[in-house]
C-alpha positions as CSV (number, residue, x, y, z in Angstrom):
1,A,-59.4,-0.5,7.8
2,S,-55.9,-1.2,6.5
3,L,-54.3,1.0,9.2
4,G,-56.4,-0.7,11.9
5,L,-55.5,-4.2,10.7
6,A,-51.8,-3.2,10.4
7,W,-51.8,-1.7,13.9
8,F,-53.0,-5.0,15.5
9,A,-51.3,-7.5,13.1
10,L,-47.8,-6.1,12.5
11,E,-44.8,-5.9,14.8
12,R,-43.5,-2.4,15.8
13,F,-40.6,-2.8,13.4
14,E,-42.9,-3.7,10.5
15,L,-45.1,-0.6,11.3
16,L,-42.1,1.7,11.3
17,A,-40.7,0.3,8.1
18,G,-44.1,0.6,6.5
19,L,-44.2,4.2,7.6
20,V,-40.8,4.9,6.1
21,L,-42.0,3.3,2.8
22,A,-45.2,5.3,2.9
23,L,-43.2,8.5,3.4
24,A,-41.0,7.5,0.5
25,C,-44.1,7.0,-1.6
26,A,-45.3,10.5,-0.6
27,G,-42.0,11.9,-1.5
28,N,-42.2,10.2,-4.9
29,A,-45.6,11.8,-5.4
30,G,-44.0,15.2,-4.6
31,L,-41.2,14.5,-7.1
32,A,-43.8,13.7,-9.7
33,Q,-44.9,17.3,-9.5
34,A,-41.3,18.5,-10.2
35,A,-40.8,16.0,-13.1
36,E,-39.7,18.7,-15.5
37,R,-36.6,19.5,-13.5
38,R,-33.4,17.9,-14.6
39,F,-32.3,16.6,-11.2
40,V,-35.4,14.5,-10.7
41,P,-34.8,10.8,-11.6
42,P,-37.4,9.4,-14.0
43,K,-40.6,8.2,-12.5
44,E,-39.9,4.7,-13.9
45,A,-36.7,4.4,-11.8
46,R,-38.4,5.8,-8.7
47,T,-41.4,3.5,-9.0
48,A,-39.1,0.4,-9.6
49,V,-37.1,1.1,-6.5
50,L,-40.1,1.7,-4.3
51,F,-41.9,-1.4,-5.6
52,A,-38.9,-3.5,-5.1
53,C,-38.4,-2.1,-1.6
54,G,-42.0,-2.9,-0.7
55,V,-41.7,-6.5,-2.0
56,F,-38.4,-7.2,-0.5
57,F,-39.2,-5.7,2.9
58,F,-41.4,-8.7,3.8
59,S,-39.0,-11.2,2.3
60,V,-36.3,-9.8,4.5
61,V,-38.4,-9.6,7.6
62,N,-39.9,-13.1,7.2
63,G,-36.8,-14.8,5.7
64,S,-34.6,-17.0,7.8
65,D,-31.6,-16.5,5.6
66,A,-32.0,-12.7,5.0
67,T,-28.4,-11.5,4.8
68,V,-27.2,-8.7,2.5
69,E,-25.3,-11.2,0.4
70,N,-28.5,-13.2,0.0
71,V,-31.0,-10.4,-0.5
72,L,-29.1,-7.7,-2.4
73,P,-28.6,-9.5,-5.8
74,G,-32.3,-10.5,-5.9
75,F,-33.3,-7.0,-4.9
76,V,-31.2,-5.5,-7.7
77,V,-32.5,-7.9,-10.3
78,F,-36.1,-7.4,-9.2
79,A,-35.7,-3.6,-9.2
80,A,-34.2,-3.9,-12.7
81,L,-37.2,-6.0,-13.8
82,C,-39.6,-3.4,-12.4
83,F,-37.7,-0.6,-14.2
84,L,-37.8,-2.5,-17.5
85,N,-41.5,-3.1,-16.9
86,C,-42.2,0.6,-16.3
87,G,-39.9,1.7,-19.1
88,F,-41.5,-0.6,-21.7
89,L,-45.0,0.6,-20.5
90,A,-43.9,4.2,-21.0
91,C,-42.7,3.4,-24.5
92,W,-46.0,1.6,-25.3
93,E,-48.0,4.5,-24.0
94,R,-45.8,7.3,-25.3
95,E,-48.5,8.8,-27.5
96,V,-51.0,8.9,-24.7
97,D,-48.5,10.5,-22.3
98,L,-47.7,13.2,-24.9
99,K,-51.4,14.0,-25.4
100,Q,-51.9,14.2,-21.7
101,G,-48.7,16.2,-21.1
102,Q,-47.3,13.5,-18.8
103,S,-43.5,13.2,-18.3
104,S,-42.1,9.8,-18.8
105,L,-38.8,8.3,-19.8
106,A,-40.1,7.7,-23.3
107,T,-41.3,11.3,-23.6
108,R,-38.0,12.7,-22.3
109,K,-35.5,10.7,-24.3
110,E,-35.4,9.4,-27.8
111,G,-34.2,5.8,-28.4
112,V,-35.2,4.6,-25.0
113,N,-37.0,1.5,-26.4
114,D,-33.7,0.2,-27.9
115,L,-31.9,0.8,-24.6
116,L,-34.6,-1.1,-22.7
117,R,-34.4,-4.0,-25.1
118,L,-30.6,-4.1,-24.7
119,G,-31.0,-3.9,-20.9
120,A,-33.5,-6.7,-21.0
121,V,-31.2,-8.9,-23.1
122,V,-28.3,-8.3,-20.7
123,L,-30.5,-9.0,-17.7
124,T,-31.8,-12.2,-19.3
125,L,-28.3,-13.5,-20.1
126,F,-27.1,-12.6,-16.5
127,C,-30.0,-14.4,-15.0
128,L,-29.5,-17.5,-17.1
129,W,-25.8,-17.5,-16.2
130,A,-26.7,-17.2,-12.4
131,K,-28.7,-20.5,-12.7
132,T,-30.6,-20.2,-9.4
133,P,-34.4,-20.7,-9.6
134,F,-35.1,-17.1,-8.7
135,F,-32.7,-15.7,-11.4
136,L,-34.0,-18.2,-14.0
137,G,-37.5,-17.0,-13.3
138,A,-36.4,-13.3,-13.5
139,G,-34.6,-14.1,-16.8
140,C,-37.7,-15.5,-18.2
141,V,-39.6,-12.4,-17.2
142,A,-37.0,-10.1,-18.9
143,A,-37.2,-12.3,-22.0
144,L,-41.0,-12.1,-21.9
145,L,-40.8,-8.3,-21.8
146,I,-38.7,-8.3,-24.9
147,G,-41.3,-10.6,-26.6
148,L,-44.1,-8.4,-25.5
149,D,-42.3,-5.3,-26.9
150,F,-42.0,-6.9,-30.3
151,S,-45.6,-8.3,-30.3
152,K,-48.6,-6.9,-32.0
153,V,-50.7,-7.4,-28.9
154,A,-52.9,-4.4,-27.9
155,V,-51.3,-2.0,-25.5
156,E,-53.8,-2.7,-22.7
157,D,-53.1,-6.4,-23.0
158,K,-49.3,-5.8,-23.0
159,R,-49.6,-3.8,-19.9
160,A,-51.6,-6.5,-18.1
161,L,-49.2,-9.3,-19.2
162,A,-46.1,-7.3,-18.3
163,D,-47.5,-6.6,-14.8
164,L,-48.5,-10.2,-14.3
165,A,-45.0,-11.3,-15.4
166,L,-43.5,-9.6,-12.4
167,L,-45.2,-12.3,-10.3
168,A,-43.3,-15.1,-12.0
169,P,-40.0,-15.2,-10.0
170,W,-41.7,-15.3,-6.6
171,P,-42.9,-19.0,-6.6
172,F,-39.3,-19.9,-7.1
173,I,-38.2,-18.4,-3.8
174,V,-41.1,-19.3,-1.5
175,P,-40.0,-22.3,0.7
């Protein structure tokens, strides 16, 4: 049904770009099978970039002011938020991943949680310095991730709140 609707509703460029994104997702799935090899970037980084590409694709296609100078900083910040989200989730679920034999950033490296906290602080400060509505929203999300990391909330609830937080910057950029 999705493919049929897409075929009739999307422009040719949108279909081709969606196909490229789908192929990138398939490649990511293939890389997940090779996760133990050293040259494979962590799944958290791959997922963050793919998710940000999927979100920003429609912003670029439908935006009237979609130049590299306008889009690239937001893309980088949103990809960083996605990476922090995935990284914190990996840390929160480290024990589960170890039991299931899953490879994640948290199971591959010690001290990742502290680096993620530092990254979230730096991102928060940068976004507050940038002072645009999108970046202020993104900074709030990064700060929320730090708060969730220190909270005693159940892991399942942390996961849901962290994922919902990624929606926060978008109302600030919709005209």
